[in-house]
N, C-alpha and C positions, 0 to 999 in steps of 0.2 A: 337610844344607845345606852342611857343610864340604867334603864330597866333591864336591858339585856345583860349588862355588866353585873347588876345586882343578882339576877337569876344565876348567872354563870359562877359568881362568887359563892352562892349557896350550894351549887352542885357543879364543881369544875369538870370539864370534859376529859376525864382520865384516859379513856380509850384513844382519843385523838392525840393526846400528849404521848402516850405510849408508842404510837407510830412514829412521831417526831424523834422520840428518844432513840428508837431502834435505828432509824435512818442516820442519826448523828453518830451513834455507837459504831455502825458499820463503816462510816467515812473515817472516823478517827482511828479505828483499828487498822484499816487499810494503810493509813500513813505510817503507823509505827511498825507494821509487819515488814515493810520493804527494807528498813535500815540494815538489818543483818544480812540480807540477800545481795547487797551491792557487790561484794567480791565475786559472787557466782555470776552475776550479770556482766561484770567487767571481763571475766574470762570468756564467756560465751560470745560476746560481741567484739572481743579483742580491743577494748578501749582503755584509755589511761584513767587513773584515779580522779584527776581533775575533770575528766569528761563525765564519768559515771556519777559524780556529785550533782550533775544537772537534774538527775531524777528527784533529788530532794530540794535543790536550790530552785529549779523551775516550779515545783509545787509551792514552795514558799513565796516566790515572787508573785504568782497568780493570786495567792492568799492576800499578799500585801496590796494588790491592786483591787481585789473584789471586796474585802472586808470593809474598808472605808466607804465604799459605795453602797454597802448593804443597807444603810439608813435610808437611802433613796428607794431602793427596791422594796424594802419592807413597807414603806409608806405608800408607794405607787401601786403595788400589786397585792392581790389577796394572798393570805398565807397558804391556801390550797394550791393556787396556780404557781406560787413561788417555790413551794416544797417539791411539787411534781416536776417542775423544770429543773430544779437543782439535782433531784434524785436521778432524773433521766440523763442529765449530762454526766453525772458520776458513773452511772451504769454503762453508758456508751464508752466512756474512757476506760473502764474496767475490761469491757469486751475487746476493745482494740489492743489493750496491753497483753491479753492472753495470746493473741495471734500475731502480735507485732514481729515482722520478719527483720526489721532493722532497728538500730539503737535510736536513731532520730525519731522513728514513729513511736517508739516506747516513751521517749521524753514528751512527745506531743500528747500521748494518751494520758500521761500523768498530769499535764496541764489541763486537759479536758476534765479529768477527775477533780482537780483543785477548784476549777471554776464552779462546780456544783457544791462540793463540800464546804467551801468558804462561806456560802450563804446559810448553811444549815444551823451553825451554832448561834449566830445573831438572830435568826428567825425563831429557833427554839426558845432563846431567852426572852424574846419579845412576847411570844405566845404565853410563857409562864407568868410574865409580869401582868399581862391582861387577864389571864384565867383565874389568878388567885388574889384575894384581898391582901393588902399590905401587911396585916398582922400574921398572915400565914405564908408569906413569901420565903421566909427562912427555910421551912421544911421543903417547900417546892424547889428552891434553888439547891438544897441539899441533895435532892434526887437528881437534879441536873449534874451536880458535881460527881455523882456516882457514875454517870456516863463518861464525864470528862477525864476521870481518873482511872477507871477500871479498864477501859480500852487500851490506853498506853501501857497498863500493867501486864495485860495478857499478850500484847503484840510481840515484843522481843523474845519472850520465852517460846511462844507458839511458833514464831518465825524460825528460831534457832533449831527446833526439832524438825520442822518441815524441810528446811533447806538441807539438813543432814540426810534426809531419807528420800526426798522428792525433788523435782525441778522447781525453780523459783516461780515459774508460771502458775504452779499450784496455789500460790498465795492469792493470785487474782481469781483463780477458778473456785476457791472456797468462798470468796466474797460475792461473786456474781449472783448466785441464786438468792442470797439474802437481800441483795439490792433489788432484784426483780420482785421478790415477795413484798418488800416494803412499798414499792410502787402500786402493787395490786391492792394491798390493804389501804393505802392512801386514797386510791380512786374510789374505794368502797366506803370508807369511814371518815375521811378528812373533811371538815367544814371550815367556813370562814368565820373567824372571831376577832381578828385584829382590825382596827379602824384604818381606813384608807383615805388618801387626799390626793388631789390632782396636782402633785408637785411635778416640776419640769427638771429634767437633767441638764445641768450646766456642763457642756462638754469640755470647756477649758478647765473647770475645777476637776473633772475626772482625769484630764491629762496631767494636771499638776500633782494630784494625789498619786497617780500611778508612778510618775517620775520620782516624786518625793519619797514615799514609803518604799517603793520598789528599789530605788537607788540606795537608801539607807540599809535595807535588809540585805541586798546583794553585796554592798561594800563591806559591812561588818562581818557577814558570813564568810566572805572570801579572805578576810584578814588572817585568819588562823593558818590557812594553807599557803597564801601568796606573800604574806608579810605586809606590815603597815606601809612600807616604803614603795610598794608596787603601784604604778600610775592608775591601774584599774581599780584599786582599793580606794586611795584617797581621792581619785577623780570622781568615782560614782558617789562617795560620801559627800563630797563638796556639792555636786550637782543636785543630789537628793536634799541636802540641807537648804540650798537656795530655793528650790522648787517648793519645799515644804513651808518656808517662811512666807513666800508669795501666796501659797494656797491658804494658810491661816489668815493672812490679811484680807484676802478676797472673801473668805467665809464670814469674817466678822462684819464685812460691809454689805453683804447680801441679805435681802429680806427672807429668802427661802434658801439657806445654804445647803450644800450637799451633806456636810458634816458640821453640826452646830457647836462651835467652841464657846458659845455664850453659856452652855450648861456648867462651865467652871465658876460661874458666879454662885453656885450652890456649894457652900463650904465643905459639907461632908462628902459630896461626890468628888470634889477636887482633891481632898485628903485621901479618899479611897483610892483614886487614880495614882497618886504618888506612892502610897504604900504597896499597891499592886505592882508597880514598876520595880520597886526595890526588892519585893519578894520574888518576882520573876527572875531577877538576876541572881538572887541567893539560891533559888530552887534549881536553876540551870547549872549552877556550880556542882551540885551533887549529881545531877543526871549525866554530866559530861566527865567530871573528874573521877567519880567512883568506878565506872567501867574502865577508864584508862589505867587506874591503879590495879584493878582486879586482873585485867587481861595482859597489860604490858609489864607491870612490875611483878605480879604474882604468877603470871603465866597460866591463868585459869581459862578454860575454853569459853567461847561465846554463850553456849547453852547454859553452862553452870553459872556464868556471870548473869544471864537472864533470870536464873532461879534465885540467885542471891538478892536481886532487886525486886523480885515478885512479891514477897510478903508485905513489903512496905507500900507498894503501890496498891495491892488488894486492900490492905488496912485503910489506906487513904480513901478508897472507894466506899468501903463499909462505913467509915466514920462520917462521910459527907452527909447522908440524910440525918444521922444522929446530931451532928453539929448544927444542921438546919433547924432541928427542933429546939436545941439549946439556945440558938440564936433568937428564935421567936420568944423564948422565955426570959433570957438574960441580956440580950443585946450583943453587939460585936466586940466591945472593948475588953471585957473580962476574958472572953474566949481567945481573942487575939494576943492579949498579954501572956496568958498561960502558954498558948501555942508557940509564940515567939521566944519565950523563955527556954522551952525545950529545944527549939531550933538553934538558938545561940549556943547552948551548952553542947549539943550533939555535933554542930558544925566545928566547934572548938576542938572536940576530941578527934574529929576527922582530920584535923590539921596536925595530929601527933601520931600518924600512922608509921609503922615500921616495915622493914622488908618482909617480915614473916608474921605480920598481924593475922590472928586467927580468922578463918572463913566465917564461922558462926558469930564471932564477936562483931565482925564487920557487918554481917547481915542484921544483927540486933541493933547496931548503931544506926544503920541506914533506915531501918524500919521505924525506930523511935523518932528519927528526924522527920520522916514523912508523916508520922502520927501528929507531931507538933504542927507541921504545915497545914494539915487537914483542918485545923481549928482556926486558920487565919484567912485563907484566900476567899472562900465563898461568903462568910459572914461580913468581911470588910467590903467586898464588892456589892453585896445585897444591901447593906446599910447605906452605901453611897447611891445606888439606883433608887432606893426608897425615897430619897429627897427630891427626885426629879418629878415634874408633872407628867401625866401619862403621854402627852403628845411628844415629850422629849425621850421617851424610852428607846426608840430606835436609834437615836443619836448616842445615847448613853452606852447601849450595848455594843454599837459599832466602835465607839471610842475605846471602850475596855478591851475588846478583842484585838483591835489594831495596836494599842500600846503594849499588850502582852506579847504579840508577835515581834514588834520592833525591839522592846526592851530585852526579850529573850535572846534575840540575835546579837544585840549590842553586848549584853552581859556575858554571853558565851565567848564572844571574840576577845573582850577585855580580860576575862579570867584565863583564857587559853594563852593570851599574850603574856600575862603576868607569870603563868606557869612556865612558858617557853624561855622567857628572859632569865628567870631564876635558875632554871635547869641548865642553861648555857653557862652562866656564871659559876654555878656549883660544879659543873663538869670540868671547867677549866681549872678551878681551884683544887679539886681532888686530884686532877692529873699532875698539876704543879707540885702538890704535896708528895705524890708518889715519886716524881723525878728527884725532888730535893731529898727524899729519904734514902736514895740510892738503891732502892729495891726494885728497880725496873727489870722485869724478866727479859732475857735475850731470846728465849724460845718463842717462835711465832704463835704456837697454840696457847702457851701461857699468857703471852702479851694480849692475844685476842680475848681470852677469858677475863683478864684484868680490866680491859677496856669495856667489856660487857658489864662487869660488876660496877665500874665507875658510872656507866650510862644509867643502870638501874638506880643507883643511889642518887644521882643527879635528878632523874625524873621524879623519884620519891620526894626529894627536897622541893622541887617545883610544885608538885601536887599539894604537899603540905602548906606551902606558902600561899597558894591560891585559896585553899580552904581557910587559912588564917585571915586573909583579906575578906573573904566571904562572911566570916564571923562578924567583922565590924559592919559589913553591909546589913546583916540581920539585926545587929544592935541598933542601927539607924532606923530600921523599920519599927523595932520595939519602942524607941522614943517617940516616933511619930504617932504610934497607936495611943499614947497617953492623951492625945488631943481629940480622940474620937468621942462624939456624943450620939447617943441613941436617937434615931429619927422616929418620931411618932406619927401615926396615920392622921391625916386631916379629918376633922369632925364633920365638915359639911361638903365642901367642894373638892373633888379629886384633883382638879386642875390647879389648885392652889399649891403654894410651897408648903410641904409638911413641916411641922414644928419639931424642934429638937428639945431635949431635956432642959437646955438653957434658953428660956424664952426671950431673955433680954438680948442675947447675942443674935438670935434669929430675927428679931424685929429690926435690929441694926442692919442685917443683910437685906431684909425686905425693903427697908426704908431707903 
């Protein structure tokens, strides 16, 4: 195996990796395509907003169940078999969605899609970690970031245009031929390169993981719509938390855990996980609050809102391979400090929006913010994964993907709650000021206009306040980045703990 790895490091299998990239790109693109189409689907099937959300909630729940289990699947099955199975499931789900006669079947098709796509990202990351030597992983993971960021960039804009001119089913019809083509190329070109072992699946661990991560994801995602006081929200969060605690204790006691929490003994991986969680929360603030401001406060159409967010996401994709090369040369800390400085400043300026902030000013601010973030996520994650021994790579990638899903959902819910609470207080205050001033209109039209203006000002205040809180979250990530040390590749045995720049500290960890 050592000779095979040495040969592969000299000549990485770029053709095979390109197939995996394309499959992951199609899967991520499909997920972001559907968001803007939800109102059209709601009208066709005559379902309520709370019901139509199951198209995204159901997808997310399956991801929450499958991603933690991906470490087991990656170790148990060959990368060829796993990718073909994942892509086939995704394709079947897409085909069912095109012809789904009922809303229930459409939700089921999305869950089938998710069961396949959830495995693609962890699988691709593991192949990258095996195929490239540690000193070139930055460039490789930068290309991975290109897929991860470009697909979400294209999705909303493309979806907005398609939904305006065609049926929402066209979104699935566009994806299907590319999914089939990926399977054909995989059958022809895909080879096995990841090491496998005869690990056994602990069914009880899988059940605990599903209830734990699934409960947290559902609970926090539902909080924005149903409110924190709803029994279904705090009930699922409580059940998820208890299941997750039992799951972690069980994994720590098992010789062959489904998800190995012992990888947190590696300090740079543990630090990278914490920074990634904080960054995911900060990133989601922009992804949720900016469209809210653009569409609700400014009244800009969904398609133009997608255009506004497109340059930033495209730039993030373009920067990803460049950042990867810079990471190989300079390490993660300097890149992350520069990127987070940009993120902190731009997030602060987003907390000072006005009712008539310029469209292109907002586009520039959002674009610069994502430019800063492009210098943080992949370098931090890669530096952390570099400290793990090769046998722990599946657990590291599964852990990273799971934490991003969960922290994204939690961050979104918390920031939306902060925004809503501030908006309600601000609305009440503005209305009381209007009453106290004695300028309340008696005409119904004028009263309605005034209430609308108060609502816009209150929402603006709520959005600005949430961005202000997100600024402090980004500052916390900046402070944590100061403690990053560059991980150096091991000189002899790849299975040993890699050394950091601070050899004394590393010896303490190993000892």
